SEVONU-787065 format. One record per residue (C-alpha): x, y, z; residue number from 0. Coordinates in nm, 3 decimals. Example, Ala and Ser with C-alpha at 12.3 -4.5 7.8 and 13.67 -1.06 7.14 Angstrom:
residues 2
<rec x="1.230" y="-0.450" z="0.780" palum="0"/>
<rec x="1.367" y="-0.106" z="0.714" palum="1"/>
END
This chain:
residues 445
<rec x="11.081" y="14.434" z="-9.265" palum="0"/>
<rec x="10.864" y="14.277" z="-9.047" palum="1"/>
<rec x="10.861" y="14.585" z="-8.805" palum="2"/>
<rec x="10.893" y="14.987" z="-8.814" palum="3"/>
<rec x="11.128" y="14.954" z="-8.545" palum="4"/>
<rec x="11.366" y="15.248" z="-8.592" palum="5"/>
<rec x="11.698" y="15.055" z="-8.462" palum="6"/>
<rec x="11.584" y="14.833" z="-8.777" palum="7"/>
<rec x="11.679" y="15.066" z="-9.074" palum="8"/>
<rec x="12.031" y="15.142" z="-8.990" palum="9"/>
<rec x="12.171" y="14.802" z="-8.937" palum="10"/>
<rec x="11.964" y="14.680" z="-9.285" palum="11"/>
<rec x="12.173" y="15.000" z="-9.460" palum="12"/>
<rec x="12.498" y="14.811" z="-9.323" palum="13"/>
<rec x="12.422" y="14.448" z="-9.419" palum="14"/>
<rec x="12.301" y="14.622" z="-9.781" palum="15"/>
<rec x="12.630" y="14.808" z="-9.804" palum="16"/>
<rec x="12.824" y="14.499" z="-9.688" palum="17"/>
<rec x="12.630" y="14.289" z="-9.942" palum="18"/>
<rec x="12.704" y="14.507" z="-10.226" palum="19"/>
<rec x="13.077" y="14.541" z="-10.139" palum="20"/>
<rec x="13.075" y="14.146" z="-10.143" palum="21"/>
<rec x="12.954" y="14.137" z="-10.508" palum="22"/>
<rec x="13.173" y="14.405" z="-10.617" palum="23"/>
<rec x="13.462" y="14.222" z="-10.531" palum="24"/>
<rec x="13.339" y="13.932" z="-10.730" palum="25"/>
<rec x="13.176" y="13.701" z="-10.452" palum="26"/>
<rec x="12.963" y="13.473" z="-10.577" palum="27"/>
<rec x="12.752" y="13.445" z="-10.281" palum="28"/>
<rec x="12.760" y="13.643" z="-9.945" palum="29"/>
<rec x="12.573" y="13.715" z="-9.671" palum="30"/>
<rec x="12.583" y="13.975" z="-9.343" palum="31"/>
<rec x="12.491" y="13.954" z="-8.961" palum="32"/>
<rec x="12.421" y="14.311" z="-8.791" palum="33"/>
<rec x="12.317" y="14.340" z="-8.472" palum="34"/>
<rec x="12.298" y="14.597" z="-8.185" palum="35"/>
<rec x="12.221" y="14.468" z="-7.801" palum="36"/>
<rec x="12.205" y="14.686" z="-7.498" palum="37"/>
<rec x="12.115" y="14.594" z="-7.140" palum="38"/>
<rec x="12.133" y="14.706" z="-6.786" palum="39"/>
<rec x="12.194" y="14.432" z="-6.505" palum="40"/>
<rec x="12.254" y="14.494" z="-6.134" palum="41"/>
<rec x="12.308" y="14.258" z="-5.855" palum="42"/>
<rec x="12.270" y="14.301" z="-5.482" palum="43"/>
<rec x="12.429" y="14.100" z="-5.191" palum="44"/>
<rec x="12.337" y="14.206" z="-4.836" palum="45"/>
<rec x="12.363" y="14.583" z="-4.921" palum="46"/>
<rec x="12.652" y="14.589" z="-5.211" palum="47"/>
<rec x="12.512" y="14.724" z="-5.514" palum="48"/>
<rec x="12.681" y="14.657" z="-5.870" palum="49"/>
<rec x="12.576" y="14.829" z="-6.176" palum="50"/>
<rec x="12.635" y="14.724" z="-6.505" palum="51"/>
<rec x="12.534" y="14.878" z="-6.847" palum="52"/>
<rec x="12.646" y="14.682" z="-7.175" palum="53"/>
<rec x="12.618" y="14.783" z="-7.522" palum="54"/>
<rec x="12.739" y="14.551" z="-7.795" palum="55"/>
<rec x="12.736" y="14.559" z="-8.181" palum="56"/>
<rec x="12.877" y="14.369" z="-8.434" palum="57"/>
<rec x="12.858" y="14.252" z="-8.819" palum="58"/>
<rec x="12.983" y="13.939" z="-8.966" palum="59"/>
<rec x="13.048" y="13.871" z="-9.322" palum="60"/>
<rec x="13.044" y="13.549" z="-9.492" palum="61"/>
<rec x="13.163" y="13.559" z="-9.874" palum="62"/>
<rec x="13.185" y="13.243" z="-10.131" palum="63"/>
<rec x="13.400" y="13.235" z="-10.455" palum="64"/>
<rec x="13.250" y="12.948" z="-10.585" palum="65"/>
<rec x="13.302" y="12.679" z="-10.319" palum="66"/>
<rec x="13.587" y="12.880" z="-10.135" palum="67"/>
<rec x="13.455" y="13.030" z="-9.793" palum="68"/>
<rec x="13.572" y="13.326" z="-9.617" palum="69"/>
<rec x="13.454" y="13.536" z="-9.328" palum="70"/>
<rec x="13.552" y="13.806" z="-9.133" palum="71"/>
<rec x="13.390" y="14.074" z="-8.858" palum="72"/>
<rec x="13.433" y="14.377" z="-8.704" palum="73"/>
<rec x="13.223" y="14.564" z="-8.383" palum="74"/>
<rec x="13.282" y="14.890" z="-8.597" palum="75"/>
<rec x="12.959" y="14.961" z="-8.818" palum="76"/>
<rec x="13.105" y="15.288" z="-9.032" palum="77"/>
<rec x="13.103" y="15.206" z="-9.412" palum="78"/>
<rec x="13.475" y="15.295" z="-9.399" palum="79"/>
<rec x="13.501" y="14.930" z="-9.146" palum="80"/>
<rec x="13.280" y="14.748" z="-9.344" palum="81"/>
<rec x="13.444" y="14.788" z="-9.654" palum="82"/>
<rec x="13.766" y="14.664" z="-9.486" palum="83"/>
<rec x="13.565" y="14.380" z="-9.332" palum="84"/>
<rec x="13.443" y="14.220" z="-9.670" palum="85"/>
<rec x="13.785" y="14.293" z="-9.837" palum="86"/>
<rec x="13.963" y="14.072" z="-9.549" palum="87"/>
<rec x="13.678" y="13.793" z="-9.619" palum="88"/>
<rec x="13.717" y="13.827" z="-9.931" palum="89"/>
<rec x="14.112" y="13.786" z="-9.904" palum="90"/>
<rec x="14.046" y="13.478" z="-9.678" palum="91"/>
<rec x="13.815" y="13.309" z="-9.937" palum="92"/>
<rec x="14.079" y="13.314" z="-10.196" palum="93"/>
<rec x="14.337" y="13.114" z="-9.979" palum="94"/>
<rec x="14.069" y="12.848" z="-9.843" palum="95"/>
<rec x="14.005" y="12.488" z="-9.965" palum="96"/>
<rec x="13.704" y="12.409" z="-10.165" palum="97"/>
<rec x="13.394" y="12.277" z="-9.971" palum="98"/>
<rec x="13.121" y="12.099" z="-10.164" palum="99"/>
<rec x="12.894" y="12.124" z="-9.921" palum="100"/>
<rec x="12.960" y="12.508" z="-9.852" palum="101"/>
<rec x="12.688" y="12.799" z="-9.995" palum="102"/>
<rec x="12.391" y="12.968" z="-9.902" palum="103"/>
<rec x="12.041" y="12.812" z="-9.794" palum="104"/>
<rec x="11.830" y="12.654" z="-10.075" palum="105"/>
<rec x="11.643" y="13.013" z="-10.234" palum="106"/>
<rec x="11.335" y="12.786" z="-10.208" palum="107"/>
<rec x="11.350" y="12.740" z="-9.823" palum="108"/>
<rec x="11.374" y="13.143" z="-9.760" palum="109"/>
<rec x="11.125" y="13.290" z="-9.528" palum="110"/>
<rec x="10.894" y="13.491" z="-9.741" palum="111"/>
<rec x="10.692" y="13.610" z="-9.497" palum="112"/>
<rec x="10.794" y="13.723" z="-9.150" palum="113"/>
<rec x="10.517" y="13.700" z="-8.837" palum="114"/>
<rec x="10.531" y="13.929" z="-8.573" palum="115"/>
<rec x="10.620" y="13.711" z="-8.244" palum="116"/>
<rec x="10.539" y="14.012" z="-8.044" palum="117"/>
<rec x="10.860" y="13.944" z="-7.904" palum="118"/>
<rec x="11.012" y="14.303" z="-7.875" palum="119"/>
<rec x="10.884" y="14.458" z="-7.515" palum="120"/>
<rec x="11.107" y="14.733" z="-7.376" palum="121"/>
<rec x="11.156" y="14.794" z="-7.010" palum="122"/>
<rec x="11.207" y="15.148" z="-6.899" palum="123"/>
<rec x="11.392" y="15.049" z="-6.586" palum="124"/>
<rec x="11.610" y="15.279" z="-6.405" palum="125"/>
<rec x="11.953" y="15.138" z="-6.255" palum="126"/>
<rec x="11.721" y="15.295" z="-5.899" palum="127"/>
<rec x="11.430" y="15.067" z="-5.997" palum="128"/>
<rec x="11.605" y="14.769" z="-6.065" palum="129"/>
<rec x="11.851" y="14.794" z="-5.703" palum="130"/>
<rec x="11.523" y="14.840" z="-5.515" palum="131"/>
<rec x="11.336" y="14.507" z="-5.662" palum="132"/>
<rec x="11.670" y="14.288" z="-5.628" palum="133"/>
<rec x="11.676" y="14.407" z="-5.236" palum="134"/>
<rec x="11.328" y="14.324" z="-5.220" palum="135"/>
<rec x="11.384" y="13.996" z="-5.323" palum="136"/>
<rec x="11.695" y="13.883" z="-5.156" palum="137"/>
<rec x="11.524" y="14.071" z="-4.804" palum="138"/>
<rec x="11.201" y="13.844" z="-4.904" palum="139"/>
<rec x="11.395" y="13.519" z="-4.925" palum="140"/>
<rec x="11.628" y="13.602" z="-4.611" palum="141"/>
<rec x="11.302" y="13.656" z="-4.395" palum="142"/>
<rec x="11.164" y="13.323" z="-4.479" palum="143"/>
<rec x="11.349" y="13.153" z="-4.196" palum="144"/>
<rec x="11.608" y="13.312" z="-3.915" palum="145"/>
<rec x="11.810" y="13.009" z="-4.071" palum="146"/>
<rec x="11.832" y="13.171" z="-4.427" palum="147"/>
<rec x="12.061" y="13.389" z="-4.297" palum="148"/>
<rec x="12.370" y="13.449" z="-4.600" palum="149"/>
<rec x="12.297" y="13.532" z="-4.974" palum="150"/>
<rec x="12.519" y="13.490" z="-5.259" palum="151"/>
<rec x="12.278" y="13.793" z="-5.422" palum="152"/>
<rec x="11.980" y="13.903" z="-5.594" palum="153"/>
<rec x="11.997" y="14.037" z="-5.949" palum="154"/>
<rec x="11.749" y="14.210" z="-6.208" palum="155"/>
<rec x="11.886" y="14.202" z="-6.574" palum="156"/>
<rec x="11.704" y="14.392" z="-6.922" palum="157"/>
<rec x="11.863" y="14.299" z="-7.209" palum="158"/>
<rec x="11.756" y="14.396" z="-7.586" palum="159"/>
<rec x="11.856" y="14.287" z="-7.887" palum="160"/>
<rec x="11.810" y="14.400" z="-8.252" palum="161"/>
<rec x="11.927" y="14.200" z="-8.582" palum="162"/>
<rec x="11.922" y="14.217" z="-8.949" palum="163"/>
<rec x="12.018" y="13.945" z="-9.159" palum="164"/>
<rec x="12.046" y="13.947" z="-9.539" palum="165"/>
<rec x="12.232" y="13.743" z="-9.833" palum="166"/>
<rec x="12.243" y="13.768" z="-10.191" palum="167"/>
<rec x="11.934" y="13.555" z="-10.266" palum="168"/>
<rec x="11.758" y="13.898" z="-10.192" palum="169"/>
<rec x="11.684" y="13.798" z="-9.833" palum="170"/>
<rec x="11.699" y="14.078" z="-9.585" palum="171"/>
<rec x="11.470" y="14.113" z="-9.260" palum="172"/>
<rec x="11.538" y="14.189" z="-8.909" palum="173"/>
<rec x="11.315" y="14.243" z="-8.557" palum="174"/>
<rec x="11.403" y="14.290" z="-8.229" palum="175"/>
<rec x="11.364" y="14.124" z="-7.936" palum="176"/>
<rec x="11.348" y="14.190" z="-7.563" palum="177"/>
<rec x="11.436" y="13.946" z="-7.251" palum="178"/>
<rec x="11.411" y="14.023" z="-6.886" palum="179"/>
<rec x="11.514" y="13.831" z="-6.567" palum="180"/>
<rec x="11.539" y="13.789" z="-6.202" palum="181"/>
<rec x="11.697" y="13.597" z="-5.962" palum="182"/>
<rec x="11.809" y="13.503" z="-5.627" palum="183"/>
<rec x="12.053" y="13.284" z="-5.482" palum="184"/>
<rec x="12.029" y="13.223" z="-5.104" palum="185"/>
<rec x="12.205" y="13.034" z="-4.832" palum="186"/>
<rec x="12.068" y="12.802" z="-4.502" palum="187"/>
<rec x="12.270" y="12.739" z="-4.225" palum="188"/>
<rec x="12.193" y="12.498" z="-3.902" palum="189"/>
<rec x="12.538" y="12.417" z="-3.699" palum="190"/>
<rec x="12.786" y="12.338" z="-3.958" palum="191"/>
<rec x="12.554" y="12.223" z="-4.221" palum="192"/>
<rec x="12.506" y="12.464" z="-4.482" palum="193"/>
<rec x="12.303" y="12.442" z="-4.810" palum="194"/>
<rec x="12.233" y="12.697" z="-5.120" palum="195"/>
<rec x="11.959" y="12.709" z="-5.359" palum="196"/>
<rec x="11.810" y="12.988" z="-5.581" palum="197"/>
<rec x="11.477" y="13.063" z="-5.802" palum="198"/>
<rec x="11.465" y="13.268" z="-6.106" palum="199"/>
<rec x="11.218" y="13.404" z="-6.363" palum="200"/>
<rec x="11.242" y="13.545" z="-6.736" palum="201"/>
<rec x="11.015" y="13.640" z="-6.986" palum="202"/>
<rec x="11.000" y="13.881" z="-7.303" palum="203"/>
<rec x="10.775" y="14.118" z="-7.136" palum="204"/>
<rec x="10.890" y="14.245" z="-6.781" palum="205"/>
<rec x="10.516" y="14.223" z="-6.688" palum="206"/>
<rec x="10.556" y="13.871" z="-6.722" palum="207"/>
<rec x="10.807" y="13.832" z="-6.485" palum="208"/>
<rec x="10.740" y="13.669" z="-6.127" palum="209"/>
<rec x="10.668" y="13.884" z="-5.866" palum="210"/>
<rec x="11.022" y="13.964" z="-5.656" palum="211"/>
<rec x="10.911" y="13.860" z="-5.331" palum="212"/>
<rec x="10.802" y="13.525" z="-5.447" palum="213"/>
<rec x="11.124" y="13.484" z="-5.631" palum="214"/>
<rec x="11.304" y="13.503" z="-5.293" palum="215"/>
<rec x="11.071" y="13.342" z="-5.073" palum="216"/>
<rec x="11.124" y="13.030" z="-5.346" palum="217"/>
<rec x="11.495" y="13.071" z="-5.336" palum="218"/>
<rec x="11.469" y="13.054" z="-4.934" palum="219"/>
<rec x="11.259" y="12.812" z="-4.900" palum="220"/>
<rec x="11.452" y="12.563" z="-5.129" palum="221"/>
<rec x="11.755" y="12.650" z="-4.944" palum="222"/>
<rec x="11.566" y="12.575" z="-4.617" palum="223"/>
<rec x="11.458" y="12.228" z="-4.729" palum="224"/>
<rec x="11.798" y="12.093" z="-4.808" palum="225"/>
<rec x="11.939" y="12.146" z="-4.473" palum="226"/>
<rec x="12.013" y="11.837" z="-4.307" palum="227"/>
<rec x="12.071" y="11.636" z="-4.620" palum="228"/>
<rec x="12.246" y="11.315" z="-4.628" palum="229"/>
<rec x="12.434" y="11.056" z="-4.851" palum="230"/>
<rec x="12.288" y="10.741" z="-4.976" palum="231"/>
<rec x="12.453" y="10.429" z="-5.010" palum="232"/>
<rec x="12.503" y="10.288" z="-5.390" palum="233"/>
<rec x="12.186" y="10.127" z="-5.500" palum="234"/>
<rec x="11.963" y="10.112" z="-5.824" palum="235"/>
<rec x="11.620" y="10.346" z="-5.798" palum="236"/>
<rec x="11.376" y="10.528" z="-5.974" palum="237"/>
<rec x="11.474" y="10.869" z="-6.064" palum="238"/>
<rec x="11.287" y="11.196" z="-6.120" palum="239"/>
<rec x="11.412" y="11.488" z="-6.297" palum="240"/>
<rec x="11.275" y="11.816" z="-6.199" palum="241"/>
<rec x="11.127" y="12.028" z="-6.457" palum="242"/>
<rec x="11.442" y="12.249" z="-6.480" palum="243"/>
<rec x="11.699" y="11.970" z="-6.447" palum="244"/>
<rec x="11.436" y="11.749" z="-6.726" palum="245"/>
<rec x="11.521" y="12.017" z="-6.952" palum="246"/>
<rec x="11.890" y="11.941" z="-6.985" palum="247"/>
<rec x="11.824" y="11.535" z="-7.069" palum="248"/>
<rec x="11.616" y="11.717" z="-7.389" palum="249"/>
<rec x="11.902" y="11.941" z="-7.477" palum="250"/>
<rec x="12.157" y="11.607" z="-7.467" palum="251"/>
<rec x="11.824" y="11.437" z="-7.732" palum="252"/>
<rec x="11.874" y="11.764" z="-7.946" palum="253"/>
<rec x="12.229" y="11.735" z="-7.955" palum="254"/>
<rec x="12.240" y="11.385" z="-8.062" palum="255"/>
<rec x="12.017" y="11.465" z="-8.328" palum="256"/>
<rec x="12.164" y="11.783" z="-8.459" palum="257"/>
<rec x="12.332" y="11.791" z="-8.797" palum="258"/>
<rec x="12.705" y="11.795" z="-8.746" palum="259"/>
<rec x="12.650" y="11.522" z="-8.475" palum="260"/>
<rec x="12.518" y="11.296" z="-8.727" palum="261"/>
<rec x="12.731" y="11.387" z="-9.017" palum="262"/>
<rec x="13.050" y="11.371" z="-8.785" palum="263"/>
<rec x="12.912" y="11.007" z="-8.703" palum="264"/>
<rec x="12.962" y="11.128" z="-8.332" palum="265"/>
<rec x="12.624" y="11.085" z="-8.205" palum="266"/>
<rec x="12.447" y="10.817" z="-7.965" palum="267"/>
<rec x="12.180" y="10.826" z="-8.184" palum="268"/>
<rec x="12.328" y="10.771" z="-8.542" palum="269"/>
<rec x="12.114" y="10.722" z="-8.815" palum="270"/>
<rec x="11.812" y="10.688" z="-8.596" palum="271"/>
<rec x="11.534" y="10.855" z="-8.797" palum="272"/>
<rec x="11.230" y="10.616" z="-8.768" palum="273"/>
<rec x="11.322" y="10.409" z="-8.481" palum="274"/>
<rec x="11.128" y="10.423" z="-8.138" palum="275"/>
<rec x="11.368" y="10.646" z="-7.928" palum="276"/>
<rec x="11.125" y="10.688" z="-7.639" palum="277"/>
<rec x="10.802" y="10.550" z="-7.504" palum="278"/>
<rec x="10.493" y="10.553" z="-7.717" palum="279"/>
<rec x="10.330" y="10.807" z="-7.485" palum="280"/>
<rec x="10.594" y="11.089" z="-7.570" palum="281"/>
<rec x="10.573" y="11.326" z="-7.870" palum="282"/>
<rec x="10.804" y="11.643" z="-7.948" palum="283"/>
<rec x="10.664" y="11.921" z="-8.150" palum="284"/>
<rec x="10.871" y="12.245" z="-8.216" palum="285"/>
<rec x="10.652" y="12.568" z="-8.225" palum="286"/>
<rec x="10.921" y="12.848" z="-8.337" palum="287"/>
<rec x="10.591" y="13.099" z="-8.356" palum="288"/>
<rec x="10.476" y="13.089" z="-8.012" palum="289"/>
<rec x="10.439" y="13.476" z="-7.936" palum="290"/>
<rec x="10.650" y="13.604" z="-7.676" palum="291"/>
<rec x="10.823" y="13.269" z="-7.680" palum="292"/>
<rec x="11.165" y="13.274" z="-7.553" palum="293"/>
<rec x="11.302" y="13.074" z="-7.845" palum="294"/>
<rec x="11.072" y="13.196" z="-8.095" palum="295"/>
<rec x="11.224" y="13.290" z="-8.429" palum="296"/>
<rec x="11.032" y="13.347" z="-8.779" palum="297"/>
<rec x="11.361" y="13.304" z="-8.955" palum="298"/>
<rec x="11.706" y="13.085" z="-8.874" palum="299"/>
<rec x="12.046" y="13.216" z="-8.910" palum="300"/>
<rec x="12.028" y="13.122" z="-9.252" palum="301"/>
<rec x="11.731" y="13.317" z="-9.364" palum="302"/>
<rec x="11.554" y="13.011" z="-9.385" palum="303"/>
<rec x="11.170" y="12.977" z="-9.229" palum="304"/>
<rec x="11.116" y="12.827" z="-8.898" palum="305"/>
<rec x="10.809" y="12.608" z="-8.930" palum="306"/>
<rec x="10.592" y="12.375" z="-8.707" palum="307"/>
<rec x="10.730" y="12.024" z="-8.724" palum="308"/>
<rec x="10.673" y="11.680" z="-8.488" palum="309"/>
<rec x="11.018" y="11.598" z="-8.405" palum="310"/>
<rec x="10.893" y="11.290" z="-8.177" palum="311"/>
<rec x="10.548" y="11.138" z="-8.271" palum="312"/>
<rec x="10.454" y="10.869" z="-8.051" palum="313"/>
<rec x="10.836" y="10.815" z="-7.940" palum="314"/>
<rec x="10.918" y="10.775" z="-8.307" palum="315"/>
<rec x="11.232" y="11.019" z="-8.449" palum="316"/>
<rec x="11.065" y="11.174" z="-8.766" palum="317"/>
<rec x="11.402" y="11.365" z="-8.880" palum="318"/>
<rec x="11.716" y="11.570" z="-8.776" palum="319"/>
<rec x="11.779" y="11.936" z="-8.684" palum="320"/>
<rec x="11.967" y="12.066" z="-8.922" palum="321"/>
<rec x="12.077" y="12.399" z="-9.133" palum="322"/>
<rec x="12.189" y="12.387" z="-9.476" palum="323"/>
<rec x="12.540" y="12.278" z="-9.443" palum="324"/>
<rec x="12.467" y="11.970" z="-9.254" palum="325"/>
<rec x="12.135" y="11.902" z="-9.455" palum="326"/>
<rec x="12.360" y="11.866" z="-9.767" palum="327"/>
<rec x="12.615" y="11.665" z="-9.574" palum="328"/>
<rec x="12.329" y="11.431" z="-9.539" palum="329"/>
<rec x="12.184" y="11.449" z="-9.859" palum="330"/>
<rec x="11.863" y="11.594" z="-9.692" palum="331"/>
<rec x="11.701" y="11.957" z="-9.708" palum="332"/>
<rec x="11.740" y="12.239" z="-9.421" palum="333"/>
<rec x="11.466" y="12.206" z="-9.123" palum="334"/>
<rec x="11.517" y="12.571" z="-9.056" palum="335"/>
<rec x="11.735" y="12.532" z="-8.729" palum="336"/>
<rec x="12.062" y="12.679" z="-8.837" palum="337"/>
<rec x="12.130" y="12.808" z="-8.495" palum="338"/>
<rec x="11.941" y="12.573" z="-8.282" palum="339"/>
<rec x="11.575" y="12.446" z="-8.166" palum="340"/>
<rec x="11.284" y="12.682" z="-8.181" palum="341"/>
<rec x="11.044" y="12.600" z="-7.861" palum="342"/>
<rec x="11.047" y="12.218" z="-7.814" palum="343"/>
<rec x="10.754" y="12.110" z="-7.645" palum="344"/>
<rec x="10.767" y="11.785" z="-7.447" palum="345"/>
<rec x="10.413" y="11.605" z="-7.437" palum="346"/>
<rec x="10.235" y="11.280" z="-7.299" palum="347"/>
<rec x="9.942" y="11.133" z="-7.457" palum="348"/>
<rec x="9.885" y="10.984" z="-7.102" palum="349"/>
<rec x="9.881" y="11.300" z="-6.957" palum="350"/>
<rec x="10.111" y="11.500" z="-6.726" palum="351"/>
<rec x="10.084" y="11.371" z="-6.364" palum="352"/>
<rec x="10.052" y="11.626" z="-6.063" palum="353"/>
<rec x="10.347" y="11.649" z="-5.824" palum="354"/>
<rec x="10.147" y="11.403" z="-5.560" palum="355"/>
<rec x="10.041" y="11.165" z="-5.840" palum="356"/>
<rec x="10.408" y="11.172" z="-5.986" palum="357"/>
<rec x="10.563" y="11.104" z="-5.645" palum="358"/>
<rec x="10.319" y="10.832" z="-5.555" palum="359"/>
<rec x="10.413" y="10.672" z="-5.888" palum="360"/>
<rec x="10.799" y="10.700" z="-5.830" palum="361"/>
<rec x="10.717" y="10.534" z="-5.488" palum="362"/>
<rec x="11.062" y="10.497" z="-5.351" palum="363"/>
<rec x="11.376" y="10.652" z="-5.526" palum="364"/>
<rec x="11.548" y="10.991" z="-5.594" palum="365"/>
<rec x="11.399" y="11.343" z="-5.697" palum="366"/>
<rec x="11.711" y="11.541" z="-5.856" palum="367"/>
<rec x="11.662" y="11.909" z="-5.816" palum="368"/>
<rec x="12.045" y="11.975" z="-5.944" palum="369"/>
<rec x="12.320" y="11.864" z="-6.129" palum="370"/>
<rec x="12.686" y="11.925" z="-6.154" palum="371"/>
<rec x="12.977" y="11.808" z="-6.356" palum="372"/>
<rec x="12.997" y="11.775" z="-6.758" palum="373"/>
<rec x="12.978" y="11.345" z="-6.751" palum="374"/>
<rec x="12.776" y="11.280" z="-7.056" palum="375"/>
<rec x="12.926" y="11.155" z="-7.364" palum="376"/>
<rec x="12.751" y="11.238" z="-7.663" palum="377"/>
<rec x="12.905" y="10.950" z="-7.887" palum="378"/>
<rec x="12.843" y="10.672" z="-7.656" palum="379"/>
<rec x="12.528" y="10.827" z="-7.450" palum="380"/>
<rec x="12.708" y="10.744" z="-7.132" palum="381"/>
<rec x="12.575" y="10.922" z="-6.836" palum="382"/>
<rec x="12.699" y="11.022" z="-6.501" palum="383"/>
<rec x="12.634" y="11.309" z="-6.333" palum="384"/>
<rec x="12.663" y="11.462" z="-5.981" palum="385"/>
<rec x="12.360" y="11.521" z="-5.829" palum="386"/>
<rec x="12.149" y="11.646" z="-5.543" palum="387"/>
<rec x="11.766" y="11.642" z="-5.445" palum="388"/>
<rec x="11.546" y="11.446" z="-5.231" palum="389"/>
<rec x="11.482" y="11.099" z="-5.137" palum="390"/>
<rec x="11.115" y="10.955" z="-5.145" palum="391"/>
<rec x="10.973" y="10.720" z="-4.942" palum="392"/>
<rec x="10.635" y="10.528" z="-5.044" palum="393"/>
<rec x="10.515" y="10.844" z="-5.254" palum="394"/>
<rec x="10.634" y="11.111" z="-5.001" palum="395"/>
<rec x="10.974" y="11.328" z="-4.978" palum="396"/>
<rec x="11.174" y="11.160" z="-4.682" palum="397"/>
<rec x="11.458" y="11.375" z="-4.629" palum="398"/>
<rec x="11.722" y="11.588" z="-4.886" palum="399"/>
<rec x="12.037" y="11.414" z="-5.029" palum="400"/>
<rec x="12.371" y="11.565" z="-5.171" palum="401"/>
<rec x="12.681" y="11.436" z="-5.289" palum="402"/>
<rec x="12.579" y="11.145" z="-5.526" palum="403"/>
<rec x="12.615" y="11.025" z="-5.866" palum="404"/>
<rec x="12.352" y="10.931" z="-6.097" palum="405"/>
<rec x="12.452" y="10.715" z="-6.379" palum="406"/>
<rec x="12.313" y="10.575" z="-6.653" palum="407"/>
<rec x="12.322" y="10.529" z="-7.079" palum="408"/>
<rec x="12.080" y="10.816" z="-7.241" palum="409"/>
<rec x="11.979" y="10.583" z="-7.500" palum="410"/>
<rec x="11.838" y="10.312" z="-7.229" palum="411"/>
<rec x="11.708" y="10.613" z="-6.987" palum="412"/>
<rec x="11.500" y="10.773" z="-7.321" palum="413"/>
<rec x="11.338" y="10.436" z="-7.365" palum="414"/>
<rec x="11.296" y="10.402" z="-6.979" palum="415"/>
<rec x="11.123" y="10.728" z="-6.927" palum="416"/>
<rec x="10.778" y="10.593" z="-6.755" palum="417"/>
<rec x="10.588" y="10.955" z="-6.690" palum="418"/>
<rec x="10.600" y="11.314" z="-6.720" palum="419"/>
<rec x="10.474" y="11.564" z="-6.472" palum="420"/>
<rec x="10.251" y="11.815" z="-6.557" palum="421"/>
<rec x="10.447" y="12.101" z="-6.403" palum="422"/>
<rec x="10.593" y="12.204" z="-6.711" palum="423"/>
<rec x="10.853" y="12.465" z="-6.703" palum="424"/>
<rec x="10.822" y="12.745" z="-7.004" palum="425"/>
<rec x="11.156" y="12.971" z="-6.872" palum="426"/>
<rec x="11.358" y="12.853" z="-7.195" palum="427"/>
<rec x="11.360" y="12.696" z="-7.542" palum="428"/>
<rec x="11.289" y="12.330" z="-7.405" palum="429"/>
<rec x="10.918" y="12.297" z="-7.245" palum="430"/>
<rec x="10.896" y="11.994" z="-7.040" palum="431"/>
<rec x="10.754" y="11.888" z="-6.700" palum="432"/>
<rec x="10.905" y="11.671" z="-6.462" palum="433"/>
<rec x="11.089" y="11.341" z="-6.651" palum="434"/>
<rec x="11.067" y="10.984" z="-6.435" palum="435"/>
<rec x="11.299" y="10.722" z="-6.523" palum="436"/>
<rec x="11.205" y="10.347" z="-6.429" palum="437"/>
<rec x="11.553" y="10.257" z="-6.272" palum="438"/>
<rec x="11.925" y="10.450" z="-6.279" palum="439"/>
<rec x="12.227" y="10.382" z="-6.092" palum="440"/>
<rec x="12.300" y="10.610" z="-5.769" palum="441"/>
<rec x="12.612" y="10.607" z="-5.653" palum="442"/>
<rec x="12.691" y="10.736" z="-5.292" palum="443"/>
<rec x="12.906" y="10.597" z="-4.990" palum="444"/>
END
């Protein structure tokens, strides 16, 4: 076990019992995933408070009889319930069709050492203290300007998750992790014009959260800055994505190079390994072991070791994002990504541009600060999203814009990236600065 956390041992006992029951029932392979999570969330809006406590627990069991697979789950972790769940999984497996690609991860891929990534930082937060923080956050935002006159609320959340994974290959490990967050959404009004915006902070350790006053103030300033938003006439122009919007662009890329998209042949980057997908100055690095990282993990959902890798080097796609099943479908080896990517760092050999330099490089075009809709086709790469942000003229913000659509094709958009910003957003599993794309279609009036 990588930690002396007292929460780990009882879950490990549950997983061990499930594995023993599956072997006793004749399963050739089996795995068990046990977890407990608990948390506190509060929200306030103009004096009205809501407090929620949450506590969840669960066991998922997967068994294999040869190449036949069965699975079952339960929220009851008592020995009787564990045995019943295993029996159900075994019964299902006897009636499923054989899948030649099924089975546990290859033994050589299993994590042998479990590094302590410093992910567990419980916050002794009372509901009263959480409410006071949220109220302070909202009040600071409302105090920014008289025109910031309404609120959709401020929230504070503290969550702790403990999970243990074990399988019949002898792997059994677990760890606890925490996630704390604070957010605020405010509304500014001038006459009939109403605009909303928000800000938030998230961290493993509550001491690393942005101050409540700062979150509220930024939310208020962002809402205020959007007053007087206009529509644009349809045109083609450069488009810069703010860091929090750029993360979504990179998420589409990860989806396209994931194992299921590749073996189902439903990706606009099908068989693209070895191809120049981005400009030469862009690289992407997966770093699963960043201490306190929001997507850090010592092993993936199958127990496979996570490790540093360069996913994109000098613009060239080096490989895919695979778990064991998709790897077997593609005739490859797992990359330790069952469950997703672990801390993707997007870097530029040119050096990231600061805000003024990025706007100067943009010259005349659009800065996108919010996206709406789901208009992304993962098979073709066609991209069309509702957007709002700011129009830039001669390297300076001119006025806010809304009710527009930006469109292009992701494969072309990736190749047409001309610069990255130095304003890297670390509030997620993908860390990137602003992304400037040479030209896109902007549809408006």
